[in-house]
C-alpha positions as CSV (number, residue, x, y, z in Angstrom):
1,M,-28.7,-42.9,26.0
2,A,-31.4,-40.5,25.0
3,N,-35.1,-42.0,25.8
4,H,-37.3,-39.4,24.0
5,K,-37.4,-38.4,20.4
6,S,-36.6,-35.0,21.3
7,S,-33.6,-35.7,23.4
8,E,-32.5,-38.0,20.7
9,K,-32.8,-35.1,18.1
10,R,-30.9,-33.0,20.5
11,A,-28.1,-35.8,20.9
12,R,-27.7,-35.8,17.0
13,Q,-27.5,-32.1,16.8
14,T,-24.8,-31.8,19.5
15,K,-22.9,-34.3,17.8
16,V,-22.9,-32.3,14.5
17,R,-22.2,-29.1,16.2
18,T,-19.2,-30.4,18.1
19,E,-17.5,-31.7,15.0
20,R,-18.0,-28.3,13.3
21,N,-16.9,-26.4,16.2
22,R,-13.8,-28.8,16.4
23,F,-13.0,-27.9,12.8
24,Y,-13.3,-24.4,13.3
25,K,-11.1,-24.1,16.5
26,T,-8.5,-26.1,15.0
27,R,-8.4,-24.1,11.7
28,I,-7.9,-20.9,13.9
29,K,-5.1,-22.3,16.0
30,N,-3.4,-23.6,12.8
31,L,-3.8,-20.0,11.2
32,T,-2.3,-18.6,14.5
33,K,0.5,-21.0,14.4
34,N,1.4,-20.1,10.7
35,V,1.9,-16.6,11.6
36,L,3.8,-17.3,14.9
37,T,6.1,-19.8,13.1
38,A,6.9,-17.0,10.3
39,V,7.6,-14.5,12.8
40,S,9.9,-16.7,14.9
41,A,11.9,-17.5,11.8
42,N,12.0,-13.7,11.2
43,D,10.4,-14.2,7.7
44,T,8.6,-11.3,6.7
45,A,7.1,-12.2,3.7
46,A,5.9,-15.5,5.1
47,A,4.4,-13.6,8.1
48,D,2.7,-11.2,5.9
49,T,1.2,-13.8,3.7
50,A,0.1,-15.8,6.7
51,F,-1.4,-13.0,8.5
52,I,-3.5,-11.9,5.3
53,A,-5.1,-15.4,5.2
54,A,-5.7,-15.6,9.1
55,N,-7.2,-12.2,9.1
56,K,-9.6,-13.0,6.2
57,D,-10.5,-16.3,7.7
58,I,-11.0,-15.1,11.3
59,H,-13.1,-12.2,10.1
60,S,-15.4,-14.6,8.0
61,Y,-15.9,-16.7,10.9
62,V,-17.5,-13.7,12.6
63,G,-20.3,-13.9,9.9
64,K,-20.9,-17.4,10.3
65,G,-21.3,-17.0,13.8
66,I,-18.4,-18.9,15.1
67,L,-16.6,-16.1,17.0
68,T,-17.7,-12.9,18.2
69,K,-16.7,-9.7,16.7
70,N,-14.5,-8.7,19.8
71,T,-12.8,-12.0,19.9
72,A,-11.8,-12.0,16.2
73,A,-10.7,-8.3,16.7
74,R,-8.7,-9.3,19.8
75,K,-7.1,-12.1,18.0
76,V,-6.3,-10.4,15.0
77,S,-4.9,-7.5,16.9
78,R,-2.4,-9.7,18.5
79,L,-1.3,-11.1,15.4
80,A,-0.7,-7.8,13.7
81,K,1.2,-6.8,16.6
82,L,3.8,-9.5,16.2
83,V,3.9,-9.0,12.4
84,N,4.3,-5.3,12.9
85,S,7.1,-5.9,15.5
86,L,9.0,-8.2,13.3
87,K,8.6,-5.3,10.5
88,T,10.1,-2.7,12.8
89,K,13.0,-4.9,13.9
90,T,14.2,-5.7,10.4
91,A,13.8,-2.0,9.3
């Protein structure tokens, strides 16, 4: 338990930030999972739609300071690679 005013404030801030980070982390996982599910089902249209949504949201998190630019680029690149492999497989 915090004993000083400043440590009480830090505890409150940590609690708020932990909740916020948990939300974004879960959101990123769900976006990724949506793309993976569509790719595993060989559904090109759903994969494209899910990828566009994931790309948009992941890059918006860079502007909010949730992810770094390189991390977002890496995640989107891996998803794009999967979606493109599905397109070449069906073509």
